[in-house]
N, C-alpha and C positions, 0 to 999 in steps of 0.2 A: 311316387317315383318308381321308375323301372331301371334296373341295372342292365345295361348294354355292353357287348363285347365289341369294342371298337378295333378296327385294323389301324394300328399305330405306324406300321412299318412293313414293307415288302422286301424281300431279297431272293435273289436267283443265282444259281450256278451251273454252268454247262462245261463238261470236260473239254479240254483242248483239242483232242483228237476229233477230226471231222471225217465221216464216211459219206462220200456223195453217192448219187444213184449211179453215175458212170463207173465208179469204182466197183459197186456192187454187181454191176453188169459184167464184170470180169470174173466173177465168182459163181454166178447162178444165171440161169436163162432169163433174163429180164433187160430191161432198157430204161433210160431216163423217161422216155415218153410214156411207156407203159406204167411206170410207178406214178408219174406225175397225173396222167389221166384218171387213175383209179383212186389216188389218194390225196393229191397236192403236195406230197413230200418230195423235197429236192435234196435234203441231206438229213444226217443225224449225228448226234455226238456220242463217242464211245469212251467209257472210262479206261484209263490207263491200268496195265497190269496190276499196279500196286495200289490202286484206288479202289476203296470199298464204298459201299452206299453210305456208311457213316462219314466218310471224308466229303462227299458231295452235301451231305445233310449238314455238317458242321459249317461249312463255307457259306451255304445259302443262309443258315441261322445267324451266323456272324453278320452277314450283310443286312439282313432284315432288322437286327438289333440296331446296327448303325444307323439305319434309315430312321428308326423311331427314336433315336437319341438315348438308347438303353444300353445296358450291358448285362452279362450273364447273372450278375448278382441281383438283378431286379425280377429275375424269372422265378415264378413258384409252381411252374408246370410245364413239362416238356412232352409233346406228343409227336410221333414220326409215324406217318402213313406210308407203309411200304409193302410190297409183294415180294421184295428182293432183300431181305435183311442180310447183315454181315453173317450172322450166325443163327442156327435155330433158336438159341438163347445164349446170352441174355439179350435183351431188347436193344436195338440199335439206338434207340432213344437214350439209353443209359450211356452210350458213348458220347452223344451229343452233349448230355448233361455234364459229364466229366470234363469234356474238352472246354466247355464254357464256364467251368470253375463254380458250379452250383450244387455240390452234394447235399443230400437230405430231402430234396422235394421229389415229387412223383414224377416219374419219367416212365413212359411205356409205349409200345408200338401198337398200331391199329391196322388190320388187313382187311380191306374191301376192294382190292385191286384198283382199278381206274377210277372208282367212286371214293377212294380213300380219303382224299382231301375234304370232299363234302362231308363224308362221315366224320372225319376228324374235326371239322369246324363245328358240327353239331354237338360232339362231345365236350369240346373245348368250352364252347358257349354255355352249355349246361353247368359246367364247373364254375364258370364265372358267375352266372345267374344265381347259383346256389351259394355264392360267397366263399367257395372253396379255393378260388385263384383270383388274383387281381392282374397278374401279367403272366401271359403264357406264350410259349413259342410252339407253332404248329408247322411241321415240315412235311413236304411230300417229296420222297426222295427214291429213286429207282437206278438199278443197274440192270436193266432188262436184257441188255446184250449177253449176259451170262446165262439166260435161260431160253436163248433162241437156238433153233437149228439153223445154222447158216447154209444148209443145203435146201432148205424149204422156202422157196420164193414166195409163197402165200402169206408168210409170217415174218420173215427175217428183214423185208424191206420196210416194215411198217413202224418198227420200234426203235428207240434209242434210250440213252442215259441221261439223267439230270436231276436236279433238285430245285425246288422253290420253298419259300418260308414266309410265314407272316408272324407278326408280334401282335397279340391281341391284348388289349387293357380294358379293366372295368371303368365304365364311365356312367354317370347318372343320365337318365333320359326320362321323357315325359310319357313314354308307352304309345307314341304315335309313329306313323311311318316317316315323320320329319327328323326322327332321332337318327344320329350317326350310329353305326354298328350293325350287328347281325339283327335282322328283323324277324326272320323265321327260317327254319330248316326243315327238309322234308325227305324222309329216308325210305327206301323200299329195297325188297330182295325176293328172289324166286329161284330157289335151289332146283326147281324141276329142269332148268336149262343148263345144268352143270356141263353137259358134254359138248355144248356149243362153244365154249371158251374156258379152257383149263390148262393146267401144266401137269403133264403125265408122269409126275414124280412127287415124292415127299418122303419125310421120315418114317410114317407108319404104313406106307403102301409100298414103295419101291426102294427105300433107303438111298434114293438118289434124288438129284436136284430136278431132273426132267426138263422137258422143253414145252414151249407153247404150242397148243393145238387149237385151231380156231376153225369154225364153219362160217366163212365170211358173209356169204348172202344172208343167212339166218340171222347173224348178228346184227347186221345193217338194218333188217326189217324191224327187229325188236328195238333197236337203238332209236330210230326215228319216231316210233310211236311212244316209247317209254320217256324219252327226253322231253318231248312236247308236252306230254301229260304232267310231267314234274314241273316244268316251267308254269303250266297253267295252274297247278295246284299252288305255287308260291304266290302267284298273282291274286288268286282268289282269296288266300289267307290273309292278305294284306290289303285287299280291296283297291288294287291298282290295276291299270290296263298295261298292255304290252308297249304302248306308245309312251307310257310315263317312264319306262326303263330307258337309262341312258346307255348302258352297255351289257351286252350278253357276253359273259366269259365262259366258254364251253370247255368240256374236256376235249383235248386237241387230239382226236383219233384219226380222223379221215375227213378231208375237206368236203367230199360228197355228203357225208353225214351231217356237217355243220350246215351246208347250203340247204339241204332238204329239211332239217329242222326249222331253220329260219322261215323258210317258205311255208311250211305247216303252220307256223305261228303267225304268219303275215308280219314278219319283222323286217325292217330295213337291213339288208346285208351289210351296209356300212356301219351299223351299230354292233357288229359281231367282232370281237377280238380274235384274230386268227394268226397262229404262230406255227402251226404244224409243218409248215414248209421248211422252217428253220431247225426243227430239232425231232420231227416225227411223233410218234406217241411215246410219251414217257409215263404213261400210266398215272400213278398218284401225284406225279410231279407237274402234270401238264397245265392244271388250272392255275397254280401259283407261278408258274413260268408266264403263262399268258397274262395273268393279272399284273405281274411285275412289268411285262413289256408295255402294257397299257399306261400303267403309272409313270414308268420311266420316260416315255416319249410324250407325256403331257395330255394323252387323250383322256384318260381317267382322271378326274379332278375331284378335290374335296367336296363333299356334298352330293356327288353323282349317285344315282340308283344303279346298282350292279346286280345282274342276276347270274348266279353260277350253276351249272349243271354237268352232270357226268352219269356215264354208265359203265359198268365193268363186268368181269367175270362173276358168276355166282347164280343167276345174274344179280348184281347190284345196281341201283341208280338212285338218284337224288338231286335235290336242288337247294339253293339257299339264296334269299334276297338280303342285300347288304347295302347300306348306305355309307359311303366312304367319308 
């Protein structure tokens, strides 16, 4: 028998405030047409002044637990993937744990920027496989609006705030690809590309929060290659073909990246879950937000084979193959 980490529930939360492309065009030299053509983004959600990353994470976690028919007392591990924590310390996950009334169990943050959810899924899966957790909450949550230079049209139009969460439970499997749950995860990083996508601040460098800095063309080139390679790695590890995958749920960074990756893989674009137009790039939150959208509208069904992939600053990138 093999222990599998099964996704028992998915939840999502987007702040009420919406910032459209038209509104952004009154602030910086841009237009709705320019943004849509280059990114596919039509709007993004912005956290209220009194909302922290933990507030978004807590709401998404509550909704995921409700979908799983569980409550905080069932959870023995909390992991929050975020690049925009409430504070330098303690971990945002500790706030989530406290809000859900489960003191004493492990709770920690994980930072791999846009790849954070895939990295977090690998970590939680290993906890469950090792028998150290039986019910875990994994959240991807970001308030990226707090680290944007709103005068820089090359970055401020691309990002938004939000949170998505999953509840993962331990279940017995047979060790085949027919099992429900996480079948495999594949993680990578290359720190040589630090300067292509980073935040120009931090506690030990500038003692400030800083803003996102990005070389868009270079990031695009690396993203298409790395994401396609990560997908192929997951397929090869499980001896399945792209045609056997029911849905690709990618990091929602840019519609052109999503289209180019699908084309490079020879995948039907109709099998790609795309939500970037609704909330822009929400970093670690984007995969669970897209996953929730697919589950909520009935496209992703129990038993479906789902491939997750992401790439973020660092560079970090990775993939995961999951049967729902």
